[in-house]
C-alpha positions as CSV (number, residue, x, y, z in Angstrom):
1,X,-84.9,-66.0,91.6
2,X,-88.2,-67.7,92.4
3,X,-91.6,-66.2,93.2
4,X,-91.1,-67.3,96.8
5,X,-88.0,-65.1,97.0
6,X,-90.3,-62.0,96.6
7,X,-92.0,-62.5,99.9
8,X,-91.5,-59.4,102.1
9,X,-89.8,-57.4,99.3
10,X,-90.8,-54.2,97.4
11,X,-91.8,-55.3,93.9
12,X,-92.6,-53.2,90.8
13,X,-94.2,-54.8,87.7
14,X,-93.4,-52.9,84.5
15,X,-96.2,-53.3,81.9
16,X,-100.0,-53.7,82.1
17,X,-100.4,-56.2,79.2
18,X,-101.0,-60.0,79.6
19,X,-97.5,-60.6,81.0
20,X,-97.9,-57.7,83.5
21,X,-101.3,-58.9,84.6
22,X,-100.1,-62.5,85.1
23,X,-97.1,-61.2,87.1
24,X,-99.2,-59.1,89.4
25,X,-101.5,-62.0,90.1
26,X,-98.6,-64.4,90.8
27,X,-96.6,-62.0,92.9
28,X,-99.5,-60.9,95.0
29,X,-100.0,-64.5,96.2
30,X,-96.5,-64.6,97.6
31,X,-96.8,-61.8,100.2
32,X,-94.6,-58.9,98.9
33,X,-94.0,-56.0,101.2
34,X,-95.4,-53.7,98.5
35,X,-96.5,-54.2,94.9
36,X,-97.1,-51.6,92.2
37,X,-97.5,-51.7,88.5
38,X,-95.8,-49.1,86.2
39,X,-96.8,-48.2,82.7
40,X,-94.8,-45.7,80.7
41,X,-96.4,-46.1,77.3
42,X,-98.9,-43.6,75.9
43,X,-101.6,-46.2,75.3
44,X,-101.9,-47.8,78.8
45,X,-105.5,-46.7,79.1
46,X,-106.4,-49.2,76.3
47,X,-106.0,-52.0,79.0
48,X,-108.1,-50.9,82.0
49,X,-106.5,-51.4,85.3
50,X,-109.2,-52.0,87.8
51,X,-110.9,-54.5,90.1
52,X,-108.7,-57.1,91.8
53,X,-105.6,-56.1,89.8
54,X,-105.8,-52.5,91.0
55,X,-106.4,-53.6,94.5
56,X,-103.3,-55.8,94.4
57,X,-101.1,-53.3,92.7
58,X,-101.9,-49.6,92.2
59,X,-101.1,-48.2,88.7
60,X,-98.3,-45.6,88.5
61,X,-97.8,-43.7,85.3
62,X,-95.7,-40.8,84.0
63,X,-92.4,-39.7,85.4
64,X,-93.3,-41.0,88.8
65,X,-93.1,-44.5,87.2
66,X,-89.4,-44.5,87.1
67,X,-89.1,-43.4,90.7
68,X,-91.2,-46.4,91.8
69,X,-89.1,-48.7,89.7
70,X,-85.9,-47.3,91.1
71,X,-87.2,-47.7,94.6
72,X,-88.1,-51.4,94.2
73,X,-86.1,-54.3,95.5
74,X,-87.0,-56.2,92.3
75,X,-88.4,-55.0,89.0
76,X,-90.4,-57.5,86.8
77,X,-90.4,-56.1,83.3
78,X,-92.8,-57.3,80.5
79,X,-91.0,-58.8,77.5
80,X,-92.1,-55.8,75.4
81,X,-89.9,-53.5,77.4
82,X,-86.7,-53.4,75.3
83,X,-83.2,-53.7,76.7
84,X,-82.4,-50.3,75.1
85,X,-85.1,-48.5,77.0
86,X,-83.4,-45.6,78.9
87,X,-85.1,-46.6,82.1
88,X,-83.7,-50.2,81.8
89,X,-80.2,-48.8,81.2
90,X,-80.4,-46.5,84.2
91,X,-81.9,-49.1,86.5
92,X,-79.1,-51.6,85.6
93,X,-76.5,-48.8,86.2
94,X,-78.0,-48.3,89.7
95,X,-77.9,-52.1,90.4
96,X,-81.7,-52.6,90.6
97,X,-82.4,-56.3,90.0
98,X,-84.6,-56.7,86.8
99,X,-86.3,-60.0,85.9
100,X,-89.3,-61.2,84.0
101,X,-92.2,-63.5,84.7
102,X,-90.7,-66.0,82.3
103,X,-87.5,-66.2,84.4
104,X,-89.5,-66.5,87.6
105,X,-91.5,-69.3,86.2
106,X,-88.5,-71.1,84.6
107,X,-86.7,-71.2,88.0
108,X,-89.4,-73.5,89.3
109,X,-90.2,-75.6,86.2
110,X,-87.0,-75.9,84.1
111,X,-86.6,-79.6,84.7
112,X,-90.0,-80.3,83.1
113,X,-89.6,-77.9,80.2
114,X,-88.6,-77.9,76.5
115,X,-87.8,-74.3,75.5
116,X,-87.7,-73.4,71.8
117,X,-86.3,-70.2,70.4
118,X,-84.9,-69.1,67.0
119,X,-85.0,-66.1,64.6
120,X,-87.3,-68.2,62.4
121,X,-89.1,-71.5,63.0
122,X,-89.7,-71.3,66.8
123,X,-93.5,-71.2,66.5
124,X,-93.8,-74.0,64.0
125,X,-91.2,-76.2,65.7
126,X,-92.5,-75.7,69.3
127,X,-96.1,-76.4,68.2
128,X,-94.9,-79.4,66.2
129,X,-93.0,-80.8,69.2
130,X,-96.1,-80.5,71.3
131,X,-98.2,-82.1,68.5
132,X,-95.9,-85.1,68.1
133,X,-95.5,-85.6,71.8
134,X,-99.2,-85.8,72.3
135,X,-99.4,-88.3,69.4
136,X,-97.1,-90.7,71.2
137,X,-98.8,-90.5,74.5
138,X,-96.7,-87.7,76.2
139,X,-99.2,-85.1,77.3
140,X,-97.9,-81.6,77.6
141,X,-98.8,-78.0,78.2
142,X,-97.9,-75.6,75.3
143,X,-97.3,-71.9,76.0
144,X,-94.9,-69.0,76.0
145,X,-94.7,-66.5,73.2
146,X,-98.0,-67.6,71.7
147,X,-100.1,-65.4,73.9
148,X,-100.2,-67.5,77.0
149,X,-97.9,-66.0,79.8
150,X,-95.9,-68.7,81.5
151,X,-97.2,-67.6,84.9
152,X,-100.8,-68.5,83.7
153,X,-99.9,-72.0,82.6
154,X,-101.6,-74.9,84.4
155,X,-99.6,-77.5,86.2
156,X,-98.3,-80.2,83.9
157,X,-95.8,-83.1,83.8
158,X,-94.2,-81.6,80.7
159,X,-94.1,-78.1,79.1
160,X,-93.3,-77.1,75.6
161,X,-92.6,-73.4,75.2
162,X,-92.0,-71.0,72.4
163,X,-89.6,-68.3,73.7
164,X,-88.8,-64.9,72.1
165,X,-85.4,-63.3,72.4
166,X,-87.0,-60.8,74.8
167,X,-88.1,-63.7,77.1
168,X,-84.8,-65.5,76.9
169,X,-82.7,-62.4,77.8
170,X,-83.4,-62.4,81.6
171,X,-83.4,-66.2,82.1
172,X,-81.2,-67.4,85.0
173,X,-82.2,-71.1,84.4
174,X,-82.2,-73.0,81.2
175,X,-85.0,-75.5,80.4
176,X,-84.2,-79.2,80.5
177,X,-84.1,-79.3,76.7
178,X,-83.0,-76.0,75.1
179,X,-83.7,-75.7,71.4
180,X,-82.6,-73.2,68.8
181,X,-84.0,-73.4,65.2
182,X,-82.1,-70.6,63.5
183,X,-80.1,-67.4,64.0
184,X,-80.0,-64.2,62.0
185,X,-80.1,-60.5,62.8
186,X,-83.5,-59.4,64.0
187,X,-85.1,-57.0,66.5
188,X,-81.7,-55.1,66.7
189,X,-83.4,-51.9,67.8
190,X,-84.8,-53.6,70.9
191,X,-81.5,-55.4,71.8
192,X,-79.0,-52.7,71.0
193,X,-77.2,-54.5,68.1
194,X,-76.5,-57.8,66.4
195,X,-74.1,-59.1,69.1
196,X,-76.5,-58.1,71.8
197,X,-79.4,-59.9,70.0
198,X,-77.3,-63.1,69.7
199,X,-76.4,-62.9,73.4
200,X,-80.0,-62.5,74.5
201,X,-81.3,-65.2,72.2
202,X,-78.6,-67.8,73.2
203,X,-79.1,-67.0,76.9
204,X,-81.5,-69.9,76.6
205,X,-78.5,-72.2,76.5
206,X,-76.4,-70.4,79.1
207,X,-77.5,-72.0,82.4
208,X,-76.7,-75.7,82.1
209,X,-79.5,-77.3,80.2
210,X,-79.5,-81.1,80.3
211,X,-79.7,-81.3,76.4
212,X,-79.2,-78.7,73.6
213,X,-80.8,-79.4,70.3
214,X,-79.8,-77.2,67.3
215,X,-80.6,-76.9,63.7
216,X,-77.2,-78.2,62.5
217,X,-77.6,-76.7,59.0
218,X,-77.7,-73.1,60.2
219,X,-74.1,-71.8,59.6
220,X,-74.5,-68.7,61.8
221,X,-75.9,-70.7,64.7
222,X,-73.1,-73.2,64.4
223,X,-70.5,-70.4,64.5
224,X,-72.1,-68.8,67.6
225,X,-72.4,-72.1,69.5
226,X,-69.0,-73.4,68.5
227,X,-68.1,-76.9,69.6
228,X,-70.4,-77.0,72.6
229,X,-72.0,-80.4,73.0
230,X,-75.3,-80.5,71.3
231,X,-77.6,-82.6,69.2
232,X,-77.3,-81.1,65.7
233,X,-80.5,-82.0,63.8
234,X,-80.3,-82.0,60.0
235,X,-76.9,-83.7,60.0
236,X,-76.3,-87.4,59.4
237,X,-75.4,-87.9,63.1
238,X,-79.0,-87.0,64.1
239,X,-82.4,-86.8,62.5
240,X,-82.0,-85.6,58.9
241,X,-83.5,-85.8,55.4
242,X,-81.7,-87.7,52.6
243,X,-82.5,-89.8,49.5
244,X,-84.8,-92.7,50.6
245,X,-85.2,-96.3,49.6
246,X,-87.8,-95.5,46.9
247,X,-85.9,-92.6,45.3
248,X,-87.6,-89.8,47.2
249,X,-86.4,-87.8,50.2
250,X,-86.8,-89.6,53.5
251,X,-86.6,-88.6,57.1
252,X,-83.9,-90.6,58.9
253,X,-82.9,-91.1,62.5
254,X,-79.2,-91.5,61.8
255,X,-79.2,-94.6,59.4
256,X,-82.8,-95.7,60.1
257,X,-85.4,-94.5,57.6
258,X,-88.6,-93.2,59.3
259,X,-91.0,-92.0,56.7
260,X,-91.0,-90.0,53.4
261,X,-90.4,-86.2,53.7
262,X,-93.6,-85.8,51.6
263,X,-95.7,-87.0,54.5
264,X,-95.1,-83.6,56.2
265,X,-97.3,-81.1,54.5
266,X,-95.3,-77.9,55.1
267,X,-93.3,-76.9,52.1
268,X,-89.7,-75.6,52.1
269,X,-86.3,-76.8,53.2
270,X,-86.6,-74.7,56.4
271,X,-89.8,-76.7,57.4
272,X,-87.9,-80.0,56.7
273,X,-85.3,-78.6,59.1
274,X,-88.0,-77.8,61.7
275,X,-89.3,-81.3,61.4
276,X,-85.9,-82.8,62.0
277,X,-85.4,-80.5,65.1
278,X,-88.7,-81.6,66.5
279,X,-88.0,-85.3,66.1
280,X,-84.6,-84.8,67.6
281,X,-86.2,-83.3,70.7
282,X,-88.5,-86.3,71.0
283,X,-85.5,-88.6,70.8
284,X,-83.8,-86.6,73.5
285,X,-86.9,-87.1,75.7
286,X,-86.7,-90.8,75.3
287,X,-89.1,-91.5,72.4
288,X,-87.9,-94.4,70.2
289,X,-88.3,-92.8,66.8
290,X,-87.8,-96.0,64.9
291,X,-90.2,-98.0,67.0
292,X,-92.8,-95.2,66.8
293,X,-92.3,-94.2,63.2
294,X,-95.8,-95.1,62.0
295,X,-97.4,-93.1,64.7
296,X,-95.0,-90.2,64.1
297,X,-95.6,-90.3,60.3
298,X,-99.3,-90.1,60.9
299,X,-99.0,-87.3,63.3
300,X,-96.6,-85.4,61.0
301,X,-99.1,-85.8,58.2
302,X,-101.9,-84.3,60.3
303,X,-99.9,-81.2,61.4
304,X,-101.1,-78.0,59.9
305,X,-99.0,-74.9,59.5
306,X,-99.6,-71.9,61.6
307,X,-101.8,-69.1,60.1
308,X,-100.0,-66.5,58.0
309,X,-96.9,-68.7,57.4
310,X,-96.8,-69.9,53.8
311,X,-100.5,-70.4,53.9
312,X,-101.8,-71.1,50.3
313,X,-105.0,-69.5,49.1
314,X,-107.0,-71.1,46.4
315,X,-107.8,-69.0,43.3
316,X,-109.9,-69.9,40.2
317,X,-107.3,-68.4,37.9
318,X,-104.8,-71.2,38.5
319,X,-102.4,-68.8,40.4
320,X,-101.2,-70.0,43.8
321,X,-101.5,-67.1,46.2
322,X,-99.5,-67.5,49.4
323,X,-99.9,-65.5,52.7
324,X,-96.6,-65.3,54.5
325,X,-97.3,-62.0,56.2
326,X,-95.4,-63.0,59.3
327,X,-92.1,-62.8,57.3
328,X,-90.9,-59.5,58.8
329,X,-87.2,-59.7,57.9
330,X,-85.3,-60.3,54.7
331,X,-84.1,-63.7,56.0
332,X,-87.6,-64.9,56.5
333,X,-88.5,-63.8,53.0
334,X,-85.5,-65.7,51.6
335,X,-86.8,-68.9,53.3
336,X,-90.2,-68.3,51.7
337,X,-88.8,-67.8,48.2
338,X,-86.7,-70.9,48.6
339,X,-89.8,-72.9,49.4
340,X,-91.1,-72.2,45.9
341,X,-87.9,-72.8,44.1
342,X,-88.6,-73.9,40.5
343,X,-91.9,-72.0,40.3
344,X,-92.5,-68.8,38.5
345,X,-92.7,-66.4,41.4
346,X,-93.9,-62.9,42.1
347,X,-93.1,-61.6,45.6
348,X,-94.8,-58.7,47.3
349,X,-92.5,-56.9,49.8
350,X,-92.7,-53.8,52.0
351,X,-94.1,-52.6,55.3
352,X,-92.9,-50.6,58.3
353,X,-89.4,-49.3,57.4
354,X,-87.0,-50.3,60.3
355,X,-84.0,-49.4,58.2
356,X,-83.0,-53.0,57.7
357,X,-80.2,-54.0,55.3
358,X,-81.6,-55.7,52.3
359,X,-78.3,-56.7,50.8
360,X,-78.7,-60.3,51.9
361,X,-82.0,-60.5,50.0
362,X,-80.3,-59.1,46.9
363,X,-77.5,-61.6,47.2
364,X,-80.1,-64.4,47.5
365,X,-82.1,-63.3,44.5
366,X,-79.0,-63.2,42.4
367,X,-79.6,-66.9,41.9
368,X,-83.4,-67.0,42.1
369,X,-85.2,-65.2,39.3
370,X,-88.5,-63.5,40.4
371,X,-90.7,-60.5,40.0
372,X,-90.6,-58.3,43.1
373,X,-93.4,-55.7,43.8
374,X,-92.7,-53.1,46.5
375,X,-95.5,-51.5,48.6
376,X,-95.3,-48.7,51.2
377,X,-93.5,-47.9,53.3
378,X,-90.3,-49.8,52.7
379,X,-91.1,-51.4,49.4
380,X,-89.6,-48.7,47.2
381,X,-86.3,-49.0,49.2
382,X,-86.3,-52.8,48.9
383,X,-86.9,-52.8,45.1
384,X,-84.2,-50.1,44.7
385,X,-81.7,-52.5,46.4
386,X,-82.7,-55.2,43.9
387,X,-82.6,-53.2,40.6
388,X,-80.2,-54.4,38.0
389,X,-80.2,-58.1,39.1
390,X,-80.4,-60.4,36.1
391,X,-83.7,-62.2,36.0
392,X,-85.3,-60.0,38.7
393,X,-88.0,-57.7,37.6
394,X,-88.9,-54.9,40.0
395,X,-92.1,-52.9,40.3
396,X,-93.7,-50.5,42.8
397,X,-97.4,-50.4,43.7
398,X,-99.3,-47.8,45.6
399,X,-100.8,-50.3,48.1
400,X,-101.4,-54.0,48.7
401,X,-104.5,-54.1,46.5
402,X,-102.6,-52.5,43.6
403,X,-99.8,-55.0,44.1
404,X,-102.2,-57.9,43.8
405,X,-103.7,-56.4,40.6
406,X,-100.2,-56.0,39.1
407,X,-99.2,-59.5,40.2
408,X,-102.2,-61.0,38.3
409,X,-101.0,-59.2,35.1
410,X,-97.3,-60.2,35.5
411,X,-97.6,-63.8,36.8
412,X,-98.4,-66.8,34.5
413,X,-101.3,-68.9,35.5
414,X,-99.2,-71.7,36.9
415,X,-97.1,-69.2,39.0
416,X,-97.0,-68.2,42.6
417,X,-97.9,-64.8,44.1
418,X,-96.2,-64.6,47.5
419,X,-96.9,-62.0,50.1
420,X,-93.7,-62.2,52.2
421,X,-93.1,-58.6,53.1
422,X,-89.6,-58.6,54.8
423,X,-91.0,-55.9,57.0
424,X,-93.6,-55.6,59.9
425,X,-97.2,-54.5,59.3
426,X,-97.6,-51.6,61.7
427,X,-98.3,-48.1,60.3
428,X,-100.5,-49.1,57.4
429,X,-102.3,-51.9,59.3
430,X,-103.3,-52.6,62.9
431,X,-101.3,-55.8,63.0
432,X,-100.2,-58.7,60.9
433,X,-103.7,-60.2,60.9
434,X,-105.1,-57.0,59.5
435,X,-102.5,-57.1,56.7
436,X,-103.5,-60.7,56.0
437,X,-107.2,-59.8,55.8
438,X,-106.3,-57.0,53.3
439,X,-104.4,-59.4,51.2
440,X,-107.2,-62.0,51.0
441,X,-109.7,-59.2,50.3
442,X,-107.5,-57.9,47.4
443,X,-107.3,-61.4,46.0
444,X,-111.1,-61.8,46.0
445,X,-111.7,-58.3,44.7
446,X,-109.5,-58.9,41.7
447,X,-110.9,-62.3,40.7
448,X,-112.6,-62.2,37.2
């Protein structure tokens, strides 16, 4: 379905955030027979609906909202409306077509688009692809799940998009290059279960993309995709990391050495994998990696990690404090711990308790000694799941500031204190940025 298909039809936009606003503006320009915006959440008044937006689409709230959705020819839902919402379930039962602004946009721009998703790594990889393309003279527009609705993107020859599972779920067109960085259970409450989450995530690949690029080292992703033709980055057949000509890890394009892995400043095996995926995408777009290796090495060296992802914070004590507050699942925390393998490590965990299973984290820590400090709300449950592991010390603190004070006492001066919560921030904090600010303030407040 394209925006032009909405001409003369009754359209209801569900959600008044950035995605909803972009959808109303875009749809209004295509002559719908009627257009309303529906908001069912309790905090809709925090985003005033007025001026040109209100003139284009009156706001409907409360129980009447469902009636307006059900009466529409097409419903455009914001990504934040979960698949498990009772209204979504009932609308689908009634046969009401539901789409998203992302799907409408993709129907018109798929052939010029690189779309990146993944349970972890999609933000870093998509921004790295955009960065590297720019460095080799391939201008592009970057958007998607980074706060820029697709319907607000300017016209461009090439797009690089970060796409969430929510955005992928309603696609009926795949991008020219469809990229998946990793796959593990996440956001299950919004999708209805693990199988449903994988289905929605991998819908990015379901509509005949020209090229699929995968992280070939992700076993769960490999099992879900099967033997479908794809470029599998990380394996010898594609871009991968292996011992180099001067006895250090090198990035290779098949058998051709490109540059040392150490050129890329982001730590961890998962970030090496993100780099391999990004370079494999460039190759799929026709960039000669071997001929451009010097430019690519320089560009990789200037790339900076995204905020709140393994961001190191200087401290006069000699400790390395690390802000990884965006790690909201046990799998993300496992990647962070792996990035500091060989260092004496204290990990601060805990946040909004979504009832996640922390058995995978326990299994991982069985071979990775560490001190783990739990903070509210889920911290006590996480450390309870870890108690008794050889080499793993568990403690509980009353809050994040208390955890930092305790970490200073328990961690030797050459060690690492890692905030990688394995849980979201909401409840105790406004958002992840607020939790990060509290962590930095606690570090400063406890300096001697």
